[in-house]
C-alpha positions in Angstrom: 0.0 0.0 0.0 2.0 2.9 -1.3 0.4 6.3 -0.7 2.7 8.0 -3.1 4.8 9.6 -0.4 8.5 9.2 -0.4 10.6 9.1 2.7 13.6 11.4 2.6 16.7 10.3 4.4 19.2 12.9 5.4 22.8 12.1 6.3 23.6 12.3 10.0 26.3 14.6 11.1 28.2 12.5 13.7 29.8 15.6 15.3 26.5 17.4 16.0 24.2 14.5 16.6 26.3 12.5 19.1 24.1 10.9 21.7 26.2 12.0 24.6 29.6 13.1 25.6 32.1 10.5 26.6 32.2 10.0 30.4 36.0 10.3 30.6 36.1 7.7 33.3 38.8 5.1 33.0 37.8 1.6 32.0 39.6 -1.7 32.8 42.0 -3.0 30.2 41.7 -6.3 28.5 44.1 -8.1 30.8 42.3 -6.9 34.0 38.9 -7.9 32.4 40.3 -11.4 31.7 41.6 -11.7 35.3 38.2 -10.7 36.7 36.3 -13.0 34.4 38.4 -16.0 35.5 37.3 -15.4 39.1 33.6 -15.1 38.0 33.9 -18.2 35.9 35.3 -20.1 38.8 32.4 -19.0 41.0 29.8 -19.7 38.3 29.6 -23.4 39.2 27.4 -24.6 42.1 29.9 -27.3 43.1 32.7 -24.8 43.3 30.6 -22.5 45.4 29.9 -25.4 47.8 33.6 -26.3 48.0 34.4 -22.7 49.0 31.7 -22.8 51.6 32.9 -26.1 53.0 36.5 -25.0 53.1 35.6 -21.7 54.7 33.5 -23.4 57.4 36.0 -26.1 58.1 37.7 -26.4 61.5 40.9 -24.5 61.3 39.9 -22.9 58.0 41.2 -25.8 55.9 40.0 -29.0 54.5 41.6 -32.1 53.1 40.6 -33.2 49.6 39.6 -36.5 51.1 36.9 -34.7 53.1 35.5 -32.9 50.2 34.2 -35.7 48.0 31.4 -37.0 50.2 29.6 -33.8 50.8 29.3 -33.1 47.1 28.7 -36.8 46.1 31.3 -36.4 43.4 34.4 -38.5 42.6 37.8 -37.4 43.7 39.0 -36.5 40.2 36.0 -34.2 39.7 36.5 -32.6 43.1 40.2 -32.1 42.3 39.4 -30.5 39.0 37.0 -28.0 40.7 39.6 -27.3 43.4 42.3 -26.6 40.7 40.0 -24.0 39.1 39.5 -22.3 42.5 43.3 -22.3 43.1 44.0 -20.9 39.6 41.5 -18.2 40.2 43.3 -17.2 43.4 40.5 -18.1 45.7 42.0 -21.2 47.4 45.5 -22.1 48.5 46.7 -25.7 48.2 49.3 -27.3 50.5 50.5 -30.9 49.9 51.0 -33.0 53.0 52.2 -36.5 52.2 49.8 -38.0 49.8 46.9 -35.6 50.6 46.3 -32.0 49.6 44.8 -29.5 52.0 42.9 -26.4 50.9 42.3 -23.1 52.6 41.0 -19.7 51.5 43.6 -17.3 50.3 43.6 -14.4 52.8 41.5 -11.5 51.6 40.2 -13.5 48.5 36.5 -13.1 49.4 36.9 -9.4 50.1 38.8 -8.9 46.8 36.2 -10.8 44.9 33.4 -8.7 46.3 35.3 -5.6 45.3 35.7 -6.7 41.6 32.3 -5.4 40.7 32.4 -2.4 42.9 35.6 -1.2 41.2 34.2 -1.2 37.7 
């Protein structure tokens, strides 16, 4: 249904029709964004959140890998994989004692993690 009207398009002058002025606030660089994303990826799994909770609530603030499989109903290789991701993200510390590995929260890791979004 053409009514015989034509639509005229006019070129947009980018200099005069900018939607807003740049904020001038600094942004995080690519490297920093990747570091922050690795922490969020580590936290994006329910089993890893549970592992952090168990370690944090453990007597003495540490837990042996042998004590972490039963609460999650997961096999030791799967639990070890999740723990490695948490260690690589800087959330847990791993200490080898004999044949067992013990995990504890990295001091200040929870506070730094909560600050990741606040500092954007």
